[in-house]
N, C-alpha and C positions, 0 to 999 in steps of 0.2 A: 247635356244631352239634347237640349233643344237645338243648339247649333248644329248638331249632327242629324237633325230631322227624326229623332227618336219618337216613335208612336207613344201617345199619351198613356195607353194601357201598360206599356213596358216601363215608362218612367214611374208611374204610380206603383207598380210592383217593386221596382228597384228601391224606391224610397219608403215603402211600407205604407203607402196611402191607400185608403179605401174610397172608391168612387161609387156612390149609390145611384148614379144616373142610369137611365134605361139603356143608353148606348154602351155604357161600360159593362152592363150585364151580358151583352152579346159580343163584346170584344174579347179576343183571346190573344195571348202572347204566342208567337210562333218561333220556330227555330231560326228562320230567316231574320226576324227582328233581332233576336239575340246575337246572331252572327254579325249583322250590320253594326250593332252597337259596339260589340267587342272590337271589330276592325277599326271603327272610328275612334274609340278610346285609345287603342294601341297606337294609332297614327298620331294622336295628340300627345301621348306620353313620349313617343320617340322624338317628336318635334321639340318638346320641352327639354329632353335630354340633349338634343343637338344644340339648342340655344345655350344651355348651361355649359356644355362642352366648349363652345366657342368663347364663352366668357373666361373660363379657366379649366384646364383639363384635369385638375385634381381637386380633391376636397378633404378636409380634415375629418369629415364624417365618413367612417369606414364603409358603410353600406352605399352611400352616394359615390364614394370614390370607386368602389367595385363596379357600380353601374356605369360610371363614366368610362372606366377602362374597357369594359365589355362593349360599350357603344362605339368607342374609338376604334376598337378592333374590327367591328362590323363595317365601319365606314372606310377602312383602309382598302 
């Protein structure tokens, strides 16, 4: 999340951490923060699938195989 530039207040919330600092008391998670994080994580997930797909287009693990097949169809 740090690589994506995620705000500390959102990282703390996602990881279940409590920050007792004064700045944390007045910081709030916004919809935009959540949307930017979701977009960044989705991009990282798709990039990881692309790398895995380039290594081998199939997997004996059914769920991964289904994901690879779906990703290959999107890239066509």
